[in-house]
C-alpha positions as CSV (number, residue, x, y, z in Angstrom):
1,M,92.5,123.2,80.4
2,N,88.8,124.8,81.6
3,L,89.8,128.1,83.1
4,D,86.4,127.9,84.6
5,T,87.9,125.6,87.0
6,L,90.6,127.6,88.0
7,R,89.8,129.5,91.0
8,F,92.1,131.0,93.5
9,P,90.8,131.6,97.3
10,P,91.2,135.6,98.5
11,Y,94.2,136.2,99.8
12,E,95.3,139.5,101.8
13,L,98.8,140.3,101.4
14,P,100.4,141.3,104.5
15,A,100.2,144.7,105.6
16,S,104.6,144.9,104.9
17,L,104.0,144.2,101.0
18,A,102.2,147.6,101.0
19,P,105.0,150.3,100.7
20,L,106.4,147.8,97.4
21,R,103.4,147.7,96.6
22,A,102.9,151.1,95.8
23,E,106.4,151.3,94.5
24,V,105.3,148.5,91.8
25,R,102.2,150.8,91.2
26,E,104.0,154.2,90.4
27,F,106.7,152.1,88.6
28,L,104.1,151.0,86.5
29,K,102.5,154.1,85.9
30,T,105.1,155.8,85.0
31,E,106.5,153.3,82.4
32,L,103.5,152.6,81.0
33,G,101.4,155.7,81.3
34,A,102.2,156.3,77.2
35,Y,100.7,153.1,76.0
36,R,97.2,153.0,75.1
37,P,95.1,150.2,77.5
38,V,94.8,148.2,74.2
39,V,98.9,147.9,73.8
40,R,99.3,147.7,77.6
41,S,96.2,144.2,77.3
42,N,98.8,142.9,74.7
43,T,100.6,141.8,77.4
44,W,98.8,138.4,78.1
45,D,100.0,136.9,75.8
46,G,103.2,138.4,74.7
47,T,106.5,140.4,76.1
48,D,108.4,143.7,75.9
49,A,112.1,142.6,75.9
50,A,113.2,145.9,75.6
51,F,110.9,146.9,78.6
52,S,112.4,143.7,80.4
53,R,116.5,144.1,80.0
54,S,116.2,148.2,80.6
55,S,113.4,149.3,83.1
56,V,112.8,145.8,85.2
57,P,116.7,145.9,86.2
58,V,117.4,149.7,86.9
59,A,114.5,148.9,89.4
60,G,115.8,146.6,91.1
61,W,113.4,144.1,90.6
62,A,115.4,141.6,88.3
């Protein structure tokens, strides 16, 4: 796949999602704040099963 051809048109989220977006951002800041940026960037090609099993469900998103 050529990533140069993978384009998405700009999209404005509905205003009704602003509170959820703020909640998710705060959650990630709290949960992942201690991770160094290079470790956080590894999620592009890796996973953290413990995080997925514990933190996300507790937040009510899974």
